[in-house]
C-alpha positions in Angstrom: 88.9 64.2 104.8 85.7 64.7 102.7 82.4 66.2 103.6 80.7 62.9 103.2 82.5 60.9 105.8 83.4 61.3 109.5 85.8 58.4 109.2 87.3 58.2 105.7 90.0 55.7 106.8 87.5 53.0 107.7 85.1 51.0 105.6 82.5 50.7 108.4 81.2 53.3 110.8 80.7 50.7 113.5 80.9 46.9 114.2 78.0 45.6 116.3 79.1 42.8 118.7 76.4 40.8 120.4 75.3 37.4 121.8 73.2 35.6 119.3 70.6 35.3 122.0 70.2 39.1 121.6 69.7 38.8 117.9 66.4 40.8 118.0 68.3 43.8 119.6 71.0 43.5 117.0 68.4 43.5 114.2 66.8 46.6 115.6 70.0 48.5 116.3 71.5 47.7 112.8 68.3 49.0 111.1 68.0 52.0 113.4 71.6 53.2 112.8 71.6 52.6 109.0 68.2 54.2 108.4 68.9 57.2 110.7 69.0 60.5 108.8 71.2 63.0 110.6 69.4 66.4 111.1 70.3 68.6 108.1 71.6 71.5 110.2 74.2 69.2 111.7 75.5 67.6 108.5 78.8 69.0 107.4 79.9 70.2 110.9 83.4 69.4 112.0 83.7 67.4 115.2 86.5 65.6 117.1 85.9 62.5 114.9 85.5 64.2 111.6 82.9 65.8 109.4 79.3 64.9 110.3 77.8 62.8 107.4 74.1 62.6 106.4 73.9 58.8 107.0 75.7 56.3 109.2 76.4 53.6 106.6 77.5 51.0 106.4 77.3 49.3 109.8 78.8 45.8 110.1 76.9 43.1 112.0 78.1 39.5 111.9 75.2 37.1 111.1 77.1 33.9 111.3 76.9 31.6 114.3 80.4 31.1 115.8 79.6 28.5 118.4 81.8 25.8 116.7 84.7 28.0 115.6 88.1 28.1 117.3 88.8 31.8 116.6 87.0 34.9 115.3 87.8 34.1 111.7 89.3 36.2 108.9 86.0 37.9 108.0 85.3 39.2 111.5 88.9 40.3 112.2 89.0 42.2 108.9 85.7 43.9 109.7 87.0 44.9 113.1 90.1 46.4 111.6 88.0 48.3 109.1 85.5 49.6 111.7 85.8 53.1 113.2 83.8 52.1 116.2 82.7 49.0 118.2 79.2 48.8 119.6 78.6 46.1 122.1 75.1 45.0 123.0 75.4 44.3 126.7 73.3 41.6 128.5 73.9 38.7 130.9 74.1 36.5 127.8 76.7 38.8 126.1 78.7 39.0 129.4 79.3 35.2 129.2 79.8 35.0 125.5 83.3 34.0 124.5 83.0 35.7 121.1 81.7 39.0 122.4 84.7 39.2 124.7 87.1 38.2 122.0 85.7 40.8 119.6 86.1 43.5 122.3 89.7 42.4 123.0 90.6 42.3 119.3 89.2 45.8 118.7 90.9 47.3 121.8 94.2 45.7 120.7 93.9 47.9 117.5 94.4 50.9 119.8 90.9 52.1 119.6 89.6 51.6 123.1 88.2 55.1 123.2 85.9 54.1 120.3 84.1 51.3 122.2 80.4 52.0 123.0 78.0 49.9 125.0 74.2 49.5 124.6 72.8 48.0 127.8 69.7 46.0 127.1 69.4 43.7 130.2 71.2 42.8 133.4 73.3 45.2 135.5 76.8 46.8 134.9 79.5 45.6 137.3 77.2 43.2 139.1 80.0 40.7 139.1 81.5 42.6 142.0 78.2 42.3 144.0 77.9 39.1 146.1 74.9 37.0 145.0 74.3 39.1 141.9 77.0 37.8 139.7 74.5 36.3 137.2 73.2 39.8 136.5 76.5 41.1 135.0 75.9 42.5 131.6 79.5 43.7 130.7 81.9 41.3 129.1 85.2 41.1 131.1 87.2 42.9 128.3 84.8 45.9 128.7 85.5 46.1 132.4 89.3 45.9 132.2 92.0 48.1 130.8 94.7 46.5 128.6 98.4 46.8 129.2 101.0 47.7 126.6 101.0 44.1 125.3 97.3 44.1 124.8 96.6 41.9 127.8 93.8 42.6 130.4 94.8 44.1 133.6 93.2 44.4 137.1 92.6 48.2 136.5 88.9 48.8 135.9 87.7 50.4 132.7 84.7 52.7 132.4 83.1 52.1 129.0 80.8 54.6 127.4 77.3 53.3 127.7 73.8 54.0 126.6 71.1 52.2 128.6 68.0 50.9 126.7 66.5 49.3 129.8 63.0 50.3 130.9 63.3 53.1 133.4 66.7 54.2 132.1 67.5 55.9 128.8 64.9 53.9 127.0 65.3 52.5 123.5 65.0 55.8 121.5 67.2 57.9 123.8 69.8 55.1 124.0 69.9 55.1 120.2 70.5 58.9 120.1 73.3 58.6 122.7 75.1 56.0 120.6 74.7 58.2 117.4 76.0 61.3 119.3 79.0 59.3 120.4 79.7 57.9 116.9 79.6 61.4 115.4 81.3 63.3 118.2 78.2 65.4 118.8 76.7 66.7 122.0 73.8 64.4 123.0 71.5 67.1 124.3 71.9 69.1 121.1 71.2 66.1 119.0 68.2 65.2 121.1 66.8 68.7 120.8 67.3 68.6 117.0 65.6 65.3 116.8 62.7 66.5 119.0 62.1 69.5 116.7 62.2 67.2 113.6 59.8 64.8 115.3 57.4 67.7 116.1 57.6 68.9 112.5 56.8 65.4 111.2 54.0 65.0 113.6 52.5 68.4 112.7 52.7 67.4 109.0 50.9 64.1 109.6 48.3 65.9 111.8 47.7 68.4 109.1 47.4 65.6 106.5 44.8 63.8 108.7 42.7 67.0 109.0 43.0 67.7 105.3 42.0 64.2 104.4 39.1 64.2 106.8 37.9 67.6 105.4 38.3 66.4 101.8 36.5 63.2 102.6 33.6 65.0 104.2 33.3 67.4 101.2 33.4 64.5 98.7 30.9 62.5 100.7 28.4 65.5 100.9 28.8 66.1 97.2 28.2 62.4 96.5 25.0 62.4 98.6 23.6 65.4 96.8 24.6 64.1 93.4 23.0 60.7 94.0 19.5 62.2 93.8 20.1 64.0 90.5 19.5 62.7 87.0 20.8 59.4 85.6 23.9 61.2 84.2 24.5 62.8 87.6 24.1 59.3 89.3 27.3 58.1 87.6 29.2 61.1 88.7 27.9 60.6 92.2 29.1 57.0 92.3 32.5 58.2 91.1 32.7 60.8 93.8 31.5 58.4 96.5 34.1 55.9 95.3 36.8 58.6 95.8 35.4 59.4 99.2 35.4 55.8 100.3 38.9 55.3 98.9 40.0 58.2 101.1 38.3 56.6 104.1 40.1 53.4 103.3 43.4 55.3 103.3 42.4 56.9 106.7 41.7 53.6 108.2 44.8 51.9 106.7 48.0 53.8 105.8 47.2 57.0 107.7 46.3 55.0 110.9 49.6 53.2 110.6 51.6 56.4 110.2 49.8 58.0 113.2 50.5 55.0 115.3 54.2 55.4 114.6 54.2 58.9 116.1 52.0 57.7 119.0 49.1 60.0 118.1 46.3 57.8 119.3 44.1 60.8 119.8 44.1 61.4 116.1 43.6 57.7 115.3 40.5 57.7 117.5 39.3 60.9 115.8 39.9 59.3 112.3 38.0 56.2 113.3 35.1 58.2 114.8 34.8 60.4 111.6 34.8 57.2 109.5 32.0 55.8 111.6 30.0 59.0 111.3 30.5 59.0 107.5 29.4 55.3 107.1 26.4 55.9 109.4 25.2 58.8 107.2 25.3 56.7 104.0 22.4 54.6 102.8 22.8 50.8 102.6 20.9 50.6 99.3 21.2 52.2 95.9 25.0 51.8 95.9 27.3 49.3 94.2 28.2 46.0 95.8 31.9 46.9 95.6 31.2 50.0 97.8 29.2 48.0 100.3 32.0 45.4 100.6 34.5 48.2 101.2 32.4 49.7 103.9 31.9 46.3 105.6 35.6 45.6 105.6 36.4 49.1 106.9 33.9 48.8 109.7 35.2 45.4 110.6 38.7 46.8 110.8 37.6 49.6 113.1 35.9 47.0 115.3 39.1 44.8 115.6 41.2 47.8 116.5 38.7 48.8 119.2 38.5 45.2 120.5 42.3 45.1 120.8 42.1 48.4 122.7 39.5 47.0 125.1 36.8 49.4 123.9 34.1 46.8 123.8 30.9 48.9 123.3 32.6 50.8 120.4 33.9 47.5 118.9 30.4 46.1 119.1 28.9 49.1 117.3 31.4 48.7 114.5 30.9 45.0 114.1 27.1 45.2 114.0 27.3 47.9 111.4 29.6 45.7 109.4 27.3 42.7 109.8 24.3 44.6 108.5 26.2 45.3 105.3 27.7 41.8 105.1 24.2 40.2 105.5 22.9 42.3 102.6 25.7 41.1 100.4 25.5 37.5 101.5 21.7 37.3 100.9 22.1 38.7 97.4 24.6 36.0 96.4 24.2 32.8 98.4 26.7 30.9 96.3 29.4 33.6 96.7 31.8 31.8 99.2 33.8 35.0 100.0 30.6 36.9 101.0 29.3 34.1 103.1 32.6 33.7 104.9 32.9 37.5 105.5 29.4 37.6 107.0 30.2 34.6 109.3 33.4 36.1 110.4 31.7 39.4 111.4 29.1 37.4 113.4 32.0 35.6 115.2 33.5 39.0 116.1 30.2 40.1 117.6 30.1 36.8 119.5 33.6 37.3 120.9 32.8 40.8 122.0 29.6 39.6 123.8 31.7 36.8 125.3 34.2 39.3 126.7 31.4 41.3 128.2 30.1 38.2 130.0 27.0 37.7 127.8 27.1 33.9 127.2 23.6 33.7 125.6 24.3 36.4 123.0 27.8 34.9 122.3 26.4 31.4 121.7 23.7 32.8 119.5 26.2 34.7 117.2 28.6 31.8 117.1 25.9 29.3 116.1 24.6 31.8 113.5 28.1 32.0 112.1 28.4 28.2 112.0 25.1 27.9 110.1 26.2 30.5 107.5 29.4 28.6 106.9 27.7 25.3 106.6 25.4 26.8 104.0 28.3 28.2 102.1 30.1 24.8 102.3 27.2 23.1 100.6 28.1 25.0 97.5 31.8 24.3 97.8 32.6 21.2 99.9 36.3 21.3 99.2 37.0 25.0 100.0 39.8 25.0 102.6 39.3 28.6 103.6 35.7 27.7 104.6 37.0 24.7 106.5 39.4 27.0 108.5 36.5 29.3 109.4 34.4 26.3 110.4 37.1 25.1 112.8 37.1 28.6 114.4 33.4 28.5 115.0 33.6 25.0 116.5 36.3 26.4 118.8 34.1 29.3 119.9 31.0 27.2 120.4 33.0 24.7 122.5 34.2 27.5 124.7 30.6 28.7 125.4 29.4 25.1 126.1 32.4 24.6 128.4 31.5 27.8 130.3 28.0 26.5 130.7 29.3 23.3 132.3 28.4 21.2 129.3 31.8 19.4 129.0 30.5 16.5 126.9 29.0 18.8 124.3 32.1 21.0 124.4 34.3 17.9 123.7 32.3 17.1 120.6 32.9 20.7 119.3 36.6 20.5 120.2 37.0 17.1 118.6 35.5 18.5 115.4 37.9 21.4 115.5 40.8 18.9 115.9 39.5 16.9 112.9 39.1 19.9 110.7 42.5 21.4 111.7 44.2 18.1 111.1 42.7 17.9 107.6 43.9 21.5 106.9 47.5 20.7 108.1 47.5 17.5 106.0 46.6 19.6 102.9 49.2 22.3 103.6 51.7 21.8 106.5 53.4 25.1 105.7 50.3 27.2 106.5 51.0 28.8 109.8 47.4 29.7 110.7 46.3 26.1 110.1 49.1 24.6 112.1 48.4 27.0 115.0 44.7 26.0 114.9 45.8 22.4 115.3 47.9 23.4 118.4 44.9 25.2 119.8 42.7 22.1 119.3 45.2 20.1 121.4 45.0 22.8 124.0 41.2 22.6 124.2 41.3 18.9 124.7 43.9 19.3 127.4 41.6 21.6 129.3 38.8 19.1 129.2 41.2 16.3 130.2 42.2 18.3 133.3 38.5 18.8 134.2 37.8 15.1 134.1 40.9 14.4 136.2 43.2 13.0 133.6 46.3 15.0 134.3 48.5 12.8 132.1 46.4 13.4 129.0 46.1 17.1 129.9 49.9 17.4 130.0 50.2 15.4 126.8 47.8 17.7 124.9 49.4 20.9 126.3 52.8 19.6 125.4 51.6 18.9 121.9 50.4 22.5 121.6 53.6 23.8 123.1 55.7 22.0 120.5 53.6 23.3 117.6 53.5 26.9 118.7 57.2 27.0 119.5 58.1 25.5 116.1 55.9 28.2 114.4 57.6 30.9 116.4 61.1 29.7 115.5 59.9 29.7 111.8 58.8 33.4 112.1 60.5 35.0 115.2 59.2 38.4 114.4 55.6 37.4 114.5 54.4 38.8 117.8 51.0 37.1 117.6 52.7 33.8 117.3 55.0 34.7 120.3 51.8 35.4 122.2 50.6 31.9 121.4 53.8 30.5 122.7 53.7 32.3 126.0 50.1 31.3 126.5 50.6 27.6 126.1 54.0 27.7 128.0 52.2 29.2 131.0 49.4 26.6 130.8 51.9 23.7 130.6 53.8 25.2 133.5 50.7 25.3 135.7 49.8 21.7 134.8 53.3 20.5 135.6 53.1 22.2 139.0 49.9 20.3 139.6 51.8 17.0 139.0 54.4 18.1 141.6 57.0 19.3 139.1 57.3 22.7 140.7 60.7 23.6 139.3 59.7 23.0 135.6 56.3 24.6 136.3 57.9 27.8 137.6 60.4 27.8 134.8 57.7 27.6 132.1 55.7 30.4 133.8 58.8 32.6 134.0 59.5 32.0 130.3 55.9 33.1 129.5 56.3 36.2 131.7 59.6 37.1 129.9 58.0 36.8 126.5 54.9 38.8 127.6 57.2 41.5 129.0 59.0 41.8 125.7 55.7 42.1 123.8 54.4 44.8 126.2 57.6 46.8 125.5 57.1 46.4 121.8 53.4 47.4 121.9 52.4 49.0 125.2 48.9 49.6 124.0 48.0 46.0 123.2 45.8 45.0 126.0 46.1 41.2 125.4 49.8 41.4 126.0 49.3 43.3 129.3 46.6 40.9 130.4 48.7 37.8 129.9 51.6 39.4 131.7 49.4 40.2 134.7 47.8 36.7 134.8 51.0 34.8 134.6 52.8 37.1 137.1 50.0 36.2 139.6 50.2 32.5 138.8 53.9 32.4 139.3 53.6 34.4 142.5 51.3 31.7 143.9 53.9 29.0 143.2 56.7 31.3 144.6 54.6 31.8 147.8 53.8 28.1 148.2 57.5 27.3 147.6 58.6 29.6 150.4 59.7 32.7 148.5 57.1 35.2 149.9 59.0 38.4 149.1 59.3 37.6 145.4 55.7 36.5 145.3 54.5 39.9 146.8 56.5 41.9 144.2 55.0 39.9 141.3 51.4 40.2 142.7 51.7 43.9 143.2 52.9 44.3 139.6 50.0 42.1 138.3 47.4 44.0 140.3 48.7 47.3 139.0 48.4 46.2 135.4 44.9 44.8 135.9 43.7 47.8 137.8 44.6 50.0 134.8 42.9 47.7 132.4 39.7 47.6 134.4 39.7 51.4 134.5 40.0 51.3 130.7 36.8 49.2 130.4 34.9 48.6 133.7 32.3 46.5 131.8 34.9 43.8 130.8 33.8 40.8 132.9 36.9 38.7 132.1 39.2 41.5 133.3 37.3 41.9 136.5 37.5 38.1 137.2 41.2 38.1 136.7 41.5 41.1 139.0 39.6 39.2 141.7 42.0 36.2 141.2 45.0 38.4 141.8 43.4 39.9 144.9 42.8 36.4 146.2 46.5 35.7 145.8 47.4 39.0 147.4 45.2 38.0 150.4 47.0 34.6 150.7 50.3 36.4 150.8 49.0 38.8 153.5 47.9 35.9 155.5 51.2 34.1 155.1 53.0 37.2 156.4 50.7 37.3 159.5 48.4 40.1 158.4 45.1 38.4 158.9 42.9 41.5 159.0 44.4 42.8 155.8 43.9 39.4 154.2 40.2 39.4 155.2 39.7 42.8 153.6 41.5 41.8 150.4 39.7 38.5 149.9 36.3 40.1 150.7 36.9 42.7 147.9 37.6 39.8 145.5 34.4 38.0 146.6 32.4 41.2 146.0 33.6 41.1 142.4 33.1 37.4 141.9 29.6 37.1 143.4 27.6 38.8 140.6 29.8 37.1 138.0 29.2 33.7 139.5 25.5 34.3 139.9 25.3 35.1 136.1 27.4 32.1 135.1 27.1 29.4 137.8 28.4 26.7 135.5 31.6 28.5 134.7 34.5 26.3 136.0 37.0 29.1 136.6 34.4 31.2 138.5 33.5 28.2 140.6 37.1 27.5 141.6 37.8 31.2 142.3 34.7 31.5 144.5 35.4 28.4 146.5 39.1 29.3 146.9 38.2 32.8 148.1 35.7 31.5 150.7 38.2 28.9 152.1 40.9 31.6 152.3 38.4 33.9 154.1 37.8 31.1 156.6 41.5 30.7 157.2 41.8 34.4 157.8 38.8 34.6 160.1 39.4 35.4 163.8 36.2 33.6 164.8 36.3 29.8 164.6 32.5 29.5 164.3 32.4 31.9 161.4 35.3 30.1 159.8 33.6 26.7 160.0 30.4 28.2 158.5 32.4 29.6 155.6 34.0 26.2 155.0 30.6 24.5 155.1 29.2 27.0 152.6 32.2 26.5 150.3 31.6 22.7 150.5 28.0 23.1 149.5 29.0 25.1 146.4 31.3 22.3 145.3 28.6 19.8 145.8 26.2 21.8 143.7 28.1 20.9 140.5 26.0 18.9 138.1 27.0 15.2 137.9 30.1 13.6 139.4 33.0 15.9 139.0 36.6 14.6 138.7 38.4 17.9 138.3 41.4 17.5 140.7 41.4 21.2 141.5 37.8 21.0 142.7 38.5 17.8 144.6 41.5 19.3 146.3 39.3 22.2 147.5 36.8 19.7 148.8 39.5 17.9 150.7 40.7 21.2 152.2 37.2 22.0 153.4 36.5 18.5 154.8 39.8 18.2 156.7 39.3 21.6 158.3 35.8 20.6 159.2 37.2 17.5 160.9 35.5 15.2 158.4 38.5 13.1 157.6 36.6 10.0 156.7 34.7 11.8 154.0 38.0 13.3 152.7 39.9 10.0 152.6 38.3 8.6 149.3 38.8 12.0 147.6 42.5 12.0 148.7 42.8 8.5 147.2 41.3 9.7 143.9 43.7 12.6 143.8 46.7 10.3 144.5 45.6 8.0 141.6 45.3 11.0 139.3 48.9 12.1 140.2 47.7 15.5 141.6 50.4 17.1 143.8 49.7 20.8 143.7 51.7 22.5 146.5 48.6 23.9 148.1 47.1 20.4 148.6 50.4 19.1 149.9 50.5 21.9 152.5 47.0 21.1 153.7 47.8 17.3 153.9 51.0 17.9 155.7 49.3 20.3 158.2 46.7 17.7 158.9 49.2 14.7 159.1 47.9 12.9 156.1 50.3 10.5 154.4 50.6 11.2 150.7 53.5 9.5 149.0 54.6 10.1 145.4 52.7 8.1 142.7 55.8 6.7 141.0 54.1 5.2 137.9 52.3 8.4 137.2 55.5 10.4 137.6 57.2 8.1 135.1 54.3 8.6 132.7 54.6 12.3 132.9 58.4 12.1 132.2 57.6 10.0 129.1 55.0 12.5 127.9 57.4 15.4 128.1 59.9 13.5 125.9 57.5 13.4 122.9 59.0 15.3 120.0 57.5 17.4 117.2 57.2 14.5 114.8 54.4 13.0 116.9 52.2 16.0 117.1 51.7 17.3 113.6 48.6 15.2 113.0 45.0 15.2 114.2 45.4 12.4 116.8 45.7 13.4 120.5 49.2 12.8 121.8 47.8 10.6 124.6 46.6 8.2 122.0 50.0 7.9 120.3 51.4 6.7 123.6 49.2 3.7 124.1 46.6 5.3 126.4 43.1 4.0 125.5 
C-alpha cells in the first residue's frame, strides 16, 4: 500500500449511482469529490481503509442513459468491480429506478456491502413502511435489505450509512464532508473542524486581500488626483496612475466580488461596492480619457444591477444615475457610436425599472421613452444592427408594461405587437440566440395577458402555451442557466393559473407545483436572490388558493404561511418596494379566505383589513392598474363575507361594485366580471348578474371561486364543451408552431 492511495487495489475511489432525474445532484457531487483537497495535516495518516490521500480521484459516474438496456452492461459492471465504494444519490426517483437498484445489488454481491454510502437529497428514508407515504421513499429496495449467502435480498432490514443533504438536515456541505469522512475512514467531526479552520484561513486571506486592494486603490486614486493638476508631463503619469486605480476598482467589482460571494462575505462585498461608489463620486467627469469614463460607467451600472437584485432600490438608483451621467457625456460626444448610444439607453432603462419597482409610473415611463428615443436615434445611423433591434424590443416591452398599468390596453397592445415583430425578426436572423428566442417567448406572454383582459381565454392560453414551449426548450438546451429556469417557472405558473380559470384545475395545480419546485431549487442555489424568493412566495400563494377551493384547506394553510413568511422578510429588506407590498397584501387576502373557510370570521376580518390598509394607498396612486383593482375588489368582497353585520356586508359589496363600474370603457376581463357577478348575486340582483354570467360562460371561464358562488346561489352553469375542446387543441400545439412572430391563436384559424 502506497502513501498516495487509500485503496490501491481499485481503479476508482467511488462509483456514483443515481437516477438520471437527479443528474444535477450527480454533477455537483462528482465535481465536489474530485476537486476536494484533503487537509494537509490529514494526508498520509493510516485509517481502517488505508493511507489518506491528497485527492479523491478518480470518481466514476455513468453518463449514459440506460432506459432501453436489458442489463447494466459491461462498462458499468467493470466500473463497479473496480470501485472501492458505492455512493447512491437517494430520492423518490432513485428509489423506483431499476438501474439504481441493480447497481446496488451488483456492488453488494461483490462482498462490499460495508462500502455503500447514501446521499439523501429528497424524499424520506423507509417511508415505504408508512401507510400513505410510500411515494416518499428515497431508498432503493436493495439499500433497505440485507443479502443472503447467494446474493439474494432477504426480509432482514439493512441500515445503510447515509448523509442527508436535505434542507434542515445535514445540508449540502456537511453531507459532502460526511461522505468524504466515510470514504477515507476519518472521524467526521475531526474532518469538519479541519475544514472549518481551513475555511477561516481562506476567508481571512480574502478579507485581507480586499482591505489591501481598497487601501492600494485609495492611495493610487489620491496620487492620481494630485498629479492631474501638475505639468503636462505629470498629466500623463496621472492618467497612468488613474488607469491603474480604476483597473483595481474593476477587479474589486468583478473577480474579488465573486470570490467574496463564494465565502458568503456579503458584508465585505457591500463595503467594496460602497468604497467604489465613494471613489467614483470623488473623480471629475471631465479632463479624463473616454476609455476611463466608459470603465466607470460600466462599473457603476454593475453595482446598480447587484443592488437591484438584492432589493436595495435607493442604492441601485444612485448607482444607475451616476452611470447614466457618464454614459450621456460619452453618447453626446459620439452620436454615431452605436455602442455608446446603446449603453446610455440601457442605463436609462435600468433607472426606469427601478422607478417602476418603487411604484413611480410617471418616472418609469419617462425613462423608458427616453431610452427608446436614444435607440431610434442610434438606429438611424445603423438600420441593420441586430443588437440595437434587441434593445429596442426591450424598451417596447417596458413601455407596454407602463401603458398596461395605466389601463391603456390598446396602446400597450401596439407596443407588445412591435416587440413581437422585432423579436421575430431577431429569431429569424439567428434562431440559436438564446436571448432573442426568450424575448420572443416574452412577447407571446405579453399578448396572452392582454387577451385575458379582453376576455379571450383561448387566445390567452395559446400565447402562454407558446411562451412555455419556447422557455422550456431553451432551458433543456442549457439546464444550468438559472435565469432561464426562472423564465420557465414564471410562464409555467401563469399557464397553470390560466388553465385553472378554464376549469382545468388538475393541470393548473400541476403547473403551479412545477413552478414552485423550480423556484425552491433556485432559492437553495442562491438564497440571496430576491427574485427567486419572490416567485416562490407568489406561486405558493396562488397554489394555496386552488388547494383551498379544491377542498384541501390544511395544505393551503401551510403554503400560505410559508409564502407570507418569505414576503414579510423581503418587505423588511426594502419597505419602499411597492410591488412586494402588493404581493404581501395578496397573500394576506388568501390567508383571510382560509381563516373564513375554517370558521374564524373575526380573524379573517383582521387579516383582510390589514391587506386593505396596504392596498388603499397603492390603488389611490395607480387606479388604472388591473392587478391592484382586482386585489382591492376581492378584499372588499371577502371582508363582506366575513362581516357579522348584514347591513355592513351589503354596503361593502355595493362599494366593491362601484369600484368595478369605475373602469374606463367596457371591460371584458373575466376575472373582473366574475367579481361583479359575486357582488350582484349577494346583493340579490340576479337579473343584472345574468347577462354577465352568460358572457363568462361564452368565454369559457370556470374559475373554482366563481363556480362556488354560482352553486351557492343555485345558478345553472354547464360546461362549455366547444370551448373545452378548443383549449384541448391549443395545448397540443408543439414547438414547431411557435418559433415565429405570429401569435399561436392565428395559426389555429382564429381570426
